[in-house]
Backbone as numpy.savetxt, mean C-alpha at the origin, in Angstrom:
# Nx Ny Nz CAx CAy CAz Cx Cy Cz
-6.20 -1.31 -9.27 -6.52 -2.28 -8.29 -7.73 -3.08 -8.70
-7.61 -4.27 -9.11 -8.83 -4.95 -9.48 -8.72 -6.40 -9.82
-8.88 -7.38 -9.27 -8.81 -8.71 -9.74 -9.75 -9.68 -9.13
-10.23 -10.68 -9.57 -10.65 -11.80 -8.86 -11.89 -12.49 -9.27
-11.85 -13.71 -9.52 -13.06 -14.43 -9.81 -13.89 -14.26 -8.58
-13.54 -14.69 -7.54 -14.18 -14.50 -6.25 -13.84 -15.67 -5.39
-13.24 -15.39 -4.41 -12.88 -16.49 -3.61 -12.75 -15.98 -2.23
-13.47 -16.38 -1.37 -13.32 -15.86 -0.04 -12.05 -16.46 0.47
-11.43 -15.79 1.39 -10.14 -16.28 1.79 -10.25 -16.92 3.16
-9.83 -18.23 3.22 -9.99 -18.91 4.50 -8.61 -19.12 5.09
-8.36 -18.73 6.34 -7.06 -18.89 6.93 -7.15 -19.83 8.12
-6.31 -20.85 8.16 -6.32 -21.74 9.31 -4.97 -21.69 9.97
-4.94 -21.44 11.24 -3.66 -21.33 11.94 -3.54 -22.51 12.88
-2.52 -23.32 12.70 -2.33 -24.49 13.56 -1.17 -24.24 14.50
-1.38 -24.54 15.77 -0.32 -24.34 16.76 0.03 -25.69 17.38
1.29 -26.00 17.37 1.70 -27.28 17.93 2.23 -27.07 19.35
1.89 -27.98 20.24 2.36 -27.86 21.61 3.44 -28.89 21.85
4.43 -28.53 22.59 5.52 -29.47 22.88 5.12 -30.41 24.01
5.79 -31.56 24.01 5.49 -32.57 25.03 6.72 -32.74 25.90
6.54 -32.74 27.19 7.67 -32.87 28.13 8.11 -34.32 28.30
9.22 -34.54 28.93 9.71 -35.89 29.18 9.70 -36.21 30.68
10.23 -37.37 31.00 10.22 -37.83 32.39 11.64 -37.72 32.96
11.75 -37.06 34.15 13.06 -36.94 34.80 13.21 -38.01 35.86
14.36 -38.59 35.97 14.54 -39.79 36.81 15.94 -39.78 37.38
16.03 -40.08 38.70 17.33 -39.98 39.37 17.71 -41.32 40.01
18.95 -41.73 39.86 19.42 -42.97 40.48 20.85 -42.74 40.94
21.16 -43.15 42.16 22.52 -42.97 42.69 23.13 -44.34 42.93
24.16 -44.66 42.20 24.74 -46.00 42.26 25.59 -46.15 43.51
25.47 -47.39 44.17 26.26 -47.76 45.33 26.01 -46.88 46.54
24.87 -46.29 46.68 24.53 -45.48 47.83 23.23 -45.98 48.42
23.12 -45.98 49.77 21.86 -46.40 50.37 20.76 -45.42 50.08
19.53 -45.93 50.09 18.40 -45.05 49.88 18.29 -44.09 51.04
17.91 -42.87 50.82 17.77 -41.92 51.92 16.67 -42.38 52.86
16.86 -42.13 54.19 15.92 -42.55 55.19 14.80 -41.54 55.40
15.03 -40.34 54.96 13.98 -39.32 55.12 13.33 -39.07 53.78
12.03 -38.82 53.81 11.36 -38.57 52.52 11.92 -37.33 51.83
12.00 -37.43 50.56 12.50 -36.32 49.76 11.31 -35.50 49.26
11.40 -34.22 49.45 10.30 -33.36 49.00 10.17 -33.44 47.48
8.94 -33.52 47.07 8.69 -33.59 45.63 9.12 -32.30 44.95
9.67 -32.43 43.78 10.07 -31.23 43.04 8.84 -30.41 42.71
8.96 -29.08 42.84 7.79 -28.23 42.55 7.37 -28.37 41.09
6.08 -28.37 40.92 5.55 -28.44 39.56 5.74 -27.09 38.90
6.44 -27.07 37.77 6.67 -25.76 37.14 5.35 -25.13 36.71
5.34 -23.81 36.86 4.14 -23.06 36.45 3.99 -23.18 34.94
2.77 -23.27 34.47 2.57 -23.36 33.02 3.10 -22.12 32.32
3.69 -22.34 31.16 4.23 -21.21 30.39 3.09 -20.30 29.97
3.35 -18.98 29.98 2.29 -18.06 29.56 1.89 -18.32 28.12
0.63 -18.14 27.87 0.13 -18.35 26.51 0.77 -17.35 25.57
1.18 -17.79 24.39 1.78 -16.85 23.43 0.76 -15.80 23.01
1.25 -14.60 22.71 0.31 -13.57 22.27 -0.42 -14.00 21.01
-1.63 -13.55 20.91 -2.43 -13.91 19.73 -1.72 -13.42 18.47
-1.62 -14.28 17.50 -0.96 -13.90 16.26 -1.86 -13.00 15.43
-1.23 -12.22 14.59 -2.00 -11.31 13.73 -2.83 -12.14 12.75
-4.08 -11.76 12.55 -4.91 -12.54 11.62 -4.25 -12.63 10.25
-4.43 -13.78 9.61 -3.85 -13.95 8.28 -4.41 -12.94 7.30
-5.68 -12.60 7.45 -6.33 -11.61 6.59 -7.08 -10.63 7.48
-6.66 -9.39 7.47 -7.30 -8.39 8.31 -8.42 -7.66 7.60
-8.31 -7.56 6.28 -9.31 -6.83 5.50 -9.78 -7.69 4.32
-10.62 -8.68 4.59 -11.09 -9.53 3.48 -11.92 -8.72 2.50
-11.74 -9.02 1.24 -12.52 -8.32 0.21 -13.99 -8.71 0.30
-14.87 -7.77 0.02 -16.29 -8.11 -0.03 -16.61 -8.90 -1.28
-17.61 -9.71 -1.19 -18.13 -10.39 -2.38 -19.47 -9.76 -2.69
-19.50 -8.92 -3.68 -20.71 -8.16 -4.00 -21.63 -9.00 -4.88
-22.94 -8.72 -4.85 -23.86 -9.40 -5.76 -23.44 -9.21 -7.21
-23.67 -10.21 -8.02 -23.22 -10.16 -9.42 -23.80 -8.96 -10.15
-25.01 -8.53 -9.74 -25.65 -7.42 -10.45 -24.88 -6.12 -10.28
-24.08 -6.03 -9.22 -23.35 -4.78 -8.98 -22.01 -4.74 -9.70
-21.65 -5.81 -10.36 -20.35 -5.88 -11.01 -20.42 -5.28 -12.42
-19.29 -4.77 -12.89 -19.25 -4.25 -14.26 -19.55 -5.35 -15.26
-20.28 -5.01 -16.30 -20.54 -6.00 -17.35 -19.24 -6.32 -18.08
-19.03 -7.56 -18.49 -17.81 -7.90 -19.23 -17.72 -7.07 -20.51
-16.51 -6.65 -20.82 -16.29 -5.86 -22.02 -15.75 -6.75 -23.13
-16.33 -6.61 -24.30 -15.87 -7.43 -25.43 -14.42 -7.12 -25.79
-13.99 -5.89 -25.47 -12.64 -5.47 -25.84 -11.58 -5.92 -24.85
-11.98 -6.56 -23.74 -11.02 -6.97 -22.73 -10.39 -8.30 -23.12
-9.07 -8.30 -23.17 -8.31 -9.51 -23.47 -8.10 -10.28 -22.16
-8.59 -11.50 -22.04 -8.41 -12.24 -20.78 -6.94 -12.37 -20.37
-6.06 -12.44 -21.36 -4.64 -12.57 -21.03 -4.05 -11.27 -20.51
-4.60 -10.14 -20.93 -4.12 -8.82 -20.49 -5.32 -7.88 -20.40
-6.08 -7.95 -19.30 -7.32 -7.18 -19.22 -7.13 -5.71 -18.90
-5.93 -5.32 -18.51 -5.74 -3.98 -17.95 -6.04 -2.85 -18.92
-5.59 -2.88 -20.18 -5.94 -1.78 -21.08 -7.45 -1.61 -21.22
-8.19 -2.71 -21.35 -9.63 -2.61 -21.48 -10.29 -2.09 -20.22
-9.85 -2.56 -19.06 -10.44 -2.12 -17.80 -10.14 -0.65 -17.55
-8.87 -0.26 -17.71 -8.51 1.15 -17.47 -9.24 2.05 -18.47
-9.31 1.60 -19.73 -10.04 2.40 -20.72 -11.50 2.55 -20.36
-12.10 1.50 -19.82 -13.50 1.59 -19.40 -13.68 2.56 -18.24
-12.70 2.62 -17.35 -12.83 3.47 -16.17 -12.54 4.93 -16.45
-11.55 5.22 -17.27 -11.15 6.63 -17.46 -11.31 7.11 -18.89
-11.68 6.20 -19.82 -11.76 6.58 -21.22 -10.46 6.23 -21.91
-10.55 5.82 -23.16 -9.36 5.37 -23.87 -8.33 6.48 -24.04
-8.80 7.68 -24.32 -7.86 8.79 -24.48 -7.08 9.06 -23.20
-7.78 9.12 -22.07 -7.11 9.35 -20.80 -6.20 8.19 -20.41
-6.62 6.97 -20.76 -5.78 5.80 -20.45 -4.44 5.92 -21.15
-4.46 6.31 -22.42 -3.21 6.46 -23.17 -2.39 7.63 -22.65
-3.07 8.70 -22.28 -2.38 9.92 -21.85 -1.74 9.77 -20.47
-2.43 9.14 -19.54 -1.99 9.17 -18.15 -1.42 7.86 -17.62
-1.82 6.73 -18.19 -1.53 5.44 -17.56 -0.45 4.68 -18.31
0.48 4.09 -17.56 1.51 3.23 -18.13 0.95 1.80 -18.13
0.42 1.37 -19.25 -0.32 0.11 -19.32 0.56 -1.12 -19.46
1.81 -0.95 -19.84 2.69 -2.10 -19.96 3.04 -2.62 -18.56
2.91 -3.92 -18.37 3.21 -4.54 -17.08 2.45 -3.85 -15.96
1.17 -3.54 -16.22 0.39 -2.70 -15.32 0.23 -3.31 -13.93
-0.05 -4.60 -13.84 -0.28 -5.22 -12.53 0.95 -5.08 -11.64
2.11 -5.34 -12.21 3.34 -5.22 -11.41 3.59 -3.77 -11.01
3.37 -2.85 -11.93 3.55 -1.44 -11.61 2.63 -1.02 -10.46
1.39 -1.45 -10.55 0.42 -1.07 -9.54 0.79 -1.63 -8.17
1.12 -2.91 -8.13 1.43 -3.56 -6.85 2.70 -2.98 -6.23
3.74 -2.80 -7.04 5.00 -2.26 -6.53 4.80 -0.85 -6.00
4.08 -0.02 -6.73 3.89 1.37 -6.31 3.04 1.46 -5.05
1.97 0.69 -4.98 1.16 0.68 -3.76 2.03 0.31 -2.57
2.84 -0.72 -2.72 3.69 -1.17 -1.61 4.69 -0.10 -1.22
5.21 0.65 -2.19 6.27 1.61 -1.91 5.77 2.97 -1.44
4.50 3.28 -1.63 4.02 4.61 -1.26 4.17 4.90 0.23
4.18 3.87 1.05 4.36 4.08 2.49 5.82 3.94 2.89
6.70 3.84 1.92 8.14 3.71 2.18 8.85 5.00 1.77
10.14 5.12 2.08 10.85 6.37 1.77 10.94 6.68 0.28
10.93 5.65 -0.57 11.15 5.92 -2.00 10.24 5.04 -2.86
9.62 5.67 -3.85 8.83 4.95 -4.85 9.34 5.37 -6.22
10.05 4.48 -6.88 10.71 4.82 -8.14 9.71 5.21 -9.21
9.82 6.43 -9.77 8.89 6.86 -10.82 8.86 5.95 -12.03
9.97 5.27 -12.33 9.99 4.39 -13.51 9.06 3.19 -13.35
8.62 2.92 -12.11 7.73 1.79 -11.86 6.29 2.24 -11.59
6.01 3.52 -11.68 4.66 4.02 -11.42 3.68 3.47 -12.47
2.42 3.27 -12.09 1.41 2.88 -13.08 0.85 4.06 -13.86
1.30 5.27 -13.53 0.91 6.46 -14.29 2.16 7.16 -14.78
2.02 7.90 -15.87 3.16 8.64 -16.40 3.49 9.81 -15.49
4.78 10.13 -15.32 5.15 11.30 -14.52 4.48 12.56 -15.06
4.14 13.45 -14.15 3.48 14.70 -14.55 4.43 15.53 -15.40
3.98 15.99 -16.56 4.86 16.81 -17.40 5.15 18.16 -16.77
6.19 18.81 -17.26 6.57 20.11 -16.73 7.55 19.97 -15.58
7.98 21.12 -15.08 8.97 21.12 -14.02 8.36 21.57 -12.70
8.87 20.98 -11.64 8.52 21.42 -10.30 9.00 22.85 -10.14
8.10 23.76 -9.83 8.47 25.18 -9.81 8.49 25.73 -8.40
9.44 26.63 -8.18 9.60 27.25 -6.87 9.71 28.76 -7.06
9.56 29.47 -5.96 9.73 30.93 -5.97 10.66 31.31 -4.83
11.28 32.46 -4.98 12.18 32.96 -3.96 13.63 32.83 -4.37
14.50 33.35 -3.54 15.93 33.31 -3.79 16.63 32.69 -2.59
17.87 32.30 -2.81 18.65 31.77 -1.71 18.43 30.29 -1.51
18.93 29.81 -0.37 18.90 28.38 -0.11 17.50 27.87 0.18
16.71 28.65 0.94 15.35 28.24 1.29 14.36 29.00 0.42
13.50 28.27 -0.27 12.50 28.85 -1.15 11.15 28.23 -0.83
10.13 28.54 -1.60 8.82 27.95 -1.39 8.29 27.39 -2.70
7.41 26.41 -2.58 6.77 25.85 -3.77 5.90 26.93 -4.41
6.04 27.09 -5.71 5.30 28.14 -6.41 3.80 27.88 -6.34
3.00 28.94 -6.18 1.54 28.77 -6.14 0.98 28.15 -7.41
1.71 28.29 -8.51 1.24 27.74 -9.79 1.59 26.27 -9.96
2.43 25.72 -9.10 2.89 24.34 -9.28 1.75 23.32 -9.27
0.75 23.44 -8.36 -0.33 22.43 -8.37 -1.09 22.32 -9.68
-1.04 23.37 -10.51 -1.77 23.32 -11.79 -1.26 22.19 -12.67
0.00 21.79 -12.49 0.55 20.69 -13.28 -0.22 19.40 -13.04
-0.74 19.22 -11.84 -1.40 17.98 -11.47 -2.91 17.99 -11.74
-3.43 19.16 -12.13 -4.88 19.30 -12.28 -5.49 18.30 -13.27
-4.90 18.06 -14.45 -5.53 17.11 -15.39 -5.68 15.70 -14.81
-4.62 15.18 -14.18 -4.69 13.82 -13.62 -5.63 13.78 -12.42
-5.55 14.77 -11.55 -6.45 14.79 -10.39 -7.90 14.90 -10.84
-8.14 15.64 -11.92 -9.49 15.74 -12.46 -10.02 14.40 -12.92
-9.17 13.60 -13.56 -9.59 12.26 -14.00 -9.89 11.39 -12.79
-9.05 11.45 -11.77 -9.27 10.65 -10.56 -10.56 11.06 -9.87
-10.83 12.36 -9.84 -12.04 12.85 -9.17 -13.31 12.31 -9.83
-13.25 12.05 -11.15 -14.42 11.59 -11.89 -14.58 10.07 -11.86
-13.65 9.37 -11.27 -13.75 7.90 -11.23 -14.98 7.47 -10.45
-15.65 6.46 -10.98 -16.76 5.82 -10.26 -16.13 4.83 -9.28
-16.11 5.18 -8.00 -15.41 4.35 -7.01 -16.00 2.95 -6.94
-17.31 2.83 -7.11 -17.92 1.50 -7.04 -17.47 0.63 -8.22
-17.35 1.24 -9.36 -16.91 0.47 -10.53 -15.43 0.09 -10.39
-14.63 1.01 -9.86 -13.22 0.69 -9.62 -13.11 -0.49 -8.65
-13.88 -0.42 -7.55 -13.82 -1.49 -6.56 -14.31 -2.81 -7.12
-15.33 -2.76 -7.99 -15.86 -3.99 -8.58 -14.82 -4.66 -9.47
-14.14 -3.87 -10.30 -13.07 -4.44 -11.12 -11.95 -4.97 -10.24
-11.65 -4.24 -9.18 -10.59 -4.65 -8.26 -10.88 -6.04 -7.69
-12.12 -6.25 -7.27 -12.49 -7.55 -6.72 -12.43 -8.63 -7.79
-12.92 -8.32 -8.98 -12.92 -9.31 -10.06 -11.51 -9.72 -10.44
-10.61 -8.78 -10.46 -9.25 -9.06 -10.92 -8.28 -9.33 -9.77
-8.78 -9.36 -8.55 -7.90 -9.45 -7.38 -6.92 -10.63 -7.43
-7.33 -11.82 -7.86 -6.35 -12.94 -7.86 -5.07 -12.63 -8.62
-5.16 -11.85 -9.68 -3.95 -11.50 -10.44 -3.04 -10.60 -9.62
-3.63 -9.64 -8.92 -2.83 -8.74 -8.10 -2.22 -9.49 -6.91
-3.00 -10.37 -6.33 -2.49 -11.16 -5.20 -1.31 -12.01 -5.64
-1.43 -12.64 -6.80 -0.33 -13.46 -7.32 0.91 -12.60 -7.56
0.72 -11.41 -8.13 1.85 -10.51 -8.38 2.50 -10.10 -7.07
1.69 -9.81 -6.07 2.21 -9.40 -4.75 3.07 -10.51 -4.14
2.60 -11.73 -4.22 3.36 -12.84 -3.66 4.65 -13.07 -4.45
4.60 -12.91 -5.76 5.79 -13.10 -6.59 6.85 -12.04 -6.31
6.43 -10.88 -5.80 7.38 -9.82 -5.49 8.05 -10.00 -4.13
7.73 -11.10 -3.46 8.43 -11.40 -2.22 7.57 -11.40 -0.98
6.25 -11.56 -1.16 5.36 -11.55 0.00 4.47 -12.80 0.02
5.07 -13.97 0.02 4.24 -15.18 0.06 3.45 -15.24 1.37
2.19 -15.60 1.25 1.36 -15.71 2.44 0.79 -14.40 2.93
1.18 -13.29 2.32 0.65 -11.98 2.70 -0.52 -11.62 1.80
-1.46 -10.88 2.36 -2.69 -10.55 1.63 -2.59 -9.12 1.10
-2.64 -8.97 -0.23 -2.41 -7.67 -0.84 -3.43 -6.62 -0.39
-4.69 -7.01 -0.23 -5.68 -6.01 0.16 -5.39 -5.43 1.54
-4.77 -6.20 2.42 -4.34 -5.64 3.71 -3.35 -4.51 3.49
-2.44 -4.72 2.55 -1.45 -3.67 2.26 -2.13 -2.46 1.62
-3.08 -2.70 0.74 -3.81 -1.60 0.10 -4.48 -0.74 1.16
-5.17 -1.35 2.10 -5.88 -0.59 3.13 -4.90 0.14 4.02
-3.80 -0.51 4.39 -2.79 0.15 5.22 -2.22 1.38 4.51
-1.97 1.27 3.23 -1.40 2.40 2.49 -2.43 3.51 2.34
-3.69 3.16 2.10 -4.72 4.19 2.04 -4.78 4.95 3.37
-4.78 4.22 4.47 -4.81 4.87 5.79 -3.58 5.76 5.98
-2.45 5.28 5.49 -1.21 6.06 5.59 -1.31 7.37 4.81
-1.84 7.30 3.61 -1.99 8.51 2.79 -3.02 9.47 3.39
-4.08 8.92 3.96 -5.09 9.77 4.59 -4.53 10.49 5.81
-3.46 9.94 6.39 -2.83 10.57 7.55 -1.82 11.63 7.17
-1.69 11.94 5.87 -0.78 13.00 5.44 -1.13 14.30 6.16
-0.15 14.95 6.77 -0.45 16.19 7.50 -0.92 17.30 6.57
-1.50 18.32 7.15 -2.02 19.46 6.40 -1.29 20.73 6.87
-0.02 20.88 6.46 0.75 22.04 6.89 0.30 23.31 6.18
0.63 24.44 6.78 0.32 25.73 6.16 1.12 25.87 4.87
0.50 26.44 3.86 1.17 26.66 2.58 1.43 28.15 2.38
2.43 28.53 1.58 3.29 27.67 0.75 4.34 26.96 1.58
4.73 25.79 1.10 5.70 24.97 1.81 7.12 25.40 1.48
7.93 25.54 2.51 9.32 25.91 2.31 10.13 24.70 1.89
11.03 24.90 0.95 11.90 23.83 0.47 13.34 24.32 0.44
14.23 23.39 0.46 15.66 23.69 0.47 16.30 23.15 -0.79
17.12 23.98 -1.42 17.86 23.57 -2.61 19.06 22.75 -2.17
19.16 21.54 -2.69 20.26 20.66 -2.33 21.45 20.88 -3.24
22.62 20.69 -2.67 23.84 20.74 -3.47 24.10 19.35 -4.03
24.12 19.25 -5.33 24.38 17.97 -5.99 25.80 17.99 -6.54
26.64 17.15 -6.00 28.03 17.12 -6.43 28.24 16.03 -7.47
29.14 16.30 -8.37 29.43 15.31 -9.41 29.84 16.00 -10.69
30.55 15.26 -11.52 31.04 15.83 -12.76 29.94 15.97 -13.81
28.91 15.14 -13.71 27.84 15.17 -14.70 26.67 15.96 -14.13
26.26 17.05 -14.77 25.13 17.81 -14.24 23.85 16.99 -14.27
22.97 17.26 -13.32 21.70 16.54 -13.26 20.83 16.90 -14.45
20.19 15.88 -15.04 19.28 16.12 -16.16 17.93 16.63 -15.66
17.71 16.54 -14.35 16.45 16.99 -13.76 16.75 17.85 -12.53
17.23 19.06 -12.75 17.63 19.90 -11.61 16.48 20.24 -10.69
15.22 20.15 -11.18 14.08 20.47 -10.32 13.83 19.41 -9.25
14.56 18.31 -9.31 14.42 17.27 -8.30 15.46 17.42 -7.19
16.17 18.51 -7.16 17.21 18.71 -6.16 16.69 19.39 -4.89
15.40 19.33 -4.66 14.83 20.01 -3.51 14.35 19.02 -2.46
14.35 19.47 -1.20 13.71 18.72 -0.14 12.97 19.71 0.76
12.03 19.21 1.55 11.28 20.09 2.42 12.20 20.65 3.50
12.05 21.94 3.78 12.89 22.56 4.80 12.54 22.06 6.19
11.27 21.73 6.42 10.84 21.19 7.70 11.28 19.73 7.80
12.15 19.38 8.76 12.61 17.99 8.87 11.47 16.99 9.05
10.40 17.40 9.72 9.27 16.48 9.92 8.61 16.13 8.60
8.50 17.11 7.71 7.91 16.84 6.39 8.87 16.05 5.51
10.15 16.38 5.60 11.13 15.67 4.80 11.22 14.21 5.22
10.88 13.91 6.46 10.93 12.54 6.94 9.71 11.71 6.59
8.74 12.30 5.89 7.54 11.56 5.51 7.87 10.56 4.41
6.93 9.67 4.16 7.10 8.65 3.11 7.00 9.28 1.73
7.34 8.49 0.72 7.25 8.97 -0.66 5.82 9.34 -1.01
4.85 8.54 -0.57 3.45 8.83 -0.89 2.95 10.09 -0.22
3.29 10.30 1.03 2.84 11.50 1.72 3.51 12.75 1.15
4.75 12.63 0.71 5.40 13.78 0.07 4.69 14.12 -1.25
4.29 13.09 -2.00 3.53 13.36 -3.22 2.22 14.08 -2.90
1.56 13.65 -1.84 0.30 14.29 -1.43 0.53 15.76 -1.07
1.69 16.07 -0.51 1.99 17.47 -0.19 2.30 18.27 -1.45
3.03 17.66 -2.38 3.45 18.41 -3.56 2.27 18.80 -4.46
1.19 18.03 -4.46 0.09 18.36 -5.36 -0.68 19.58 -4.89
-0.51 19.97 -3.63 -1.21 21.14 -3.12 -2.46 20.77 -2.34
-2.89 21.69 -1.47 -4.00 21.41 -0.57 -5.31 21.08 -1.25
-5.67 21.80 -2.31 -6.95 21.56 -2.98 -6.98 20.18 -3.63
-5.92 19.83 -4.33 -5.86 18.51 -4.96 -5.79 17.41 -3.90
-5.10 17.68 -2.82 -4.97 16.68 -1.75 -6.35 16.37 -1.17
-7.19 17.36 -1.01 -8.54 17.13 -0.49 -9.34 16.24 -1.42
-9.19 16.45 -2.73 -9.88 15.60 -3.72 -9.40 14.16 -3.61
-8.09 13.99 -3.54 -7.53 12.64 -3.48 -7.93 11.93 -2.20
-7.94 12.64 -1.09 -8.33 12.01 0.18 -9.80 11.58 0.14
-10.64 12.39 -0.48 -12.05 12.01 -0.59 -12.21 10.73 -1.39
-11.49 10.62 -2.51 -11.59 9.41 -3.33 -11.00 8.21 -2.60
-9.93 8.41 -1.86 -9.34 7.30 -1.10 -10.31 6.79 -0.04
-11.02 7.69 0.60 -12.01 7.26 1.61 -13.13 6.45 0.95
-13.56 6.87 -0.22 -14.61 6.13 -0.93 -14.13 4.71 -1.24
-12.93 4.61 -1.77 -12.41 3.29 -2.14 -12.20 2.42 -0.91
-11.69 3.01 0.17 -11.45 2.23 1.38 -12.75 1.60 1.89
-13.81 2.36 1.87 -15.09 1.85 2.35 -15.60 0.68 1.51
-15.19 0.65 0.24 -15.68 -0.39 -0.67 -14.84 -1.65 -0.66
-13.60 -1.58 -0.20 -12.74 -2.76 -0.21 -12.48 -3.30 1.19
-13.23 -2.85 2.17 -13.00 -3.34 3.53 -14.27 -3.92 4.16
-15.36 -4.04 3.39 -16.56 -4.68 3.91 -16.34 -6.18 3.98
-16.53 -6.77 5.13 -16.32 -8.20 5.26 -17.32 -8.96 4.41
-16.83 -10.02 3.80 -17.72 -10.82 2.95 -18.83 -11.49 3.76
-18.52 -11.88 4.98 -19.49 -12.55 5.83 -19.49 -11.88 7.19
-20.64 -11.55 7.72 -20.75 -10.95 9.03 -21.04 -12.04 10.05
-20.19 -12.11 11.04 -20.35 -13.17 12.05 -20.86 -12.56 13.35
């Protein structure tokens, strides 16, 4: 998340009001009535329309230049993401964990999808966690293995070490690129940072169920066996199974890792929701 020269966002909403016409009655070949005709009642004014949602609910802050990351000589203006990600997590970790090709689109698509039922792993901005999702028990209902969260420890460790202020500063600097990508994906006139904050709030609302979590083995029918049989599981609790793709990911990493991720999300949220101007 990171783009933008700096541009405060100004939204102007114009509302047009309709104009009424004149009603007029004439009766041909009839004498005028001898008794006065009561005037037609003046129609009550139409209720005011409900206030529209602000064009921008979470404007990005404009931080003093001194708080911004220094420009890196290794950053390519045409494709700054490898240099920025390398600066934030180290070049080795960037290669190991991050899918740097088409990074802006990957990031925007995944952020948008985390609050939806499905977020395609092929579009993630990070590489899928190696190893297999492990379970324990027998029969149709099993539980997530206590050792399963260890698979996520290396990536969660990198996230825990991120300097949230530096991440937010890059995000603001590079924001115009992300905003453009968001609009190109089918959201013209929508503000990407509003979606970012909504998704952060959504992930922070992930429930904290008792562990280990029960899961159900699904029957996969078809002539071709699944190449990833460990993906044939769903949560046994219908309430958990009905959660979004992002909240399910938060559950799968385990309670300890989830606490780390929620802490980092709160840090980032505080940094990308300060209004640029206080009125």
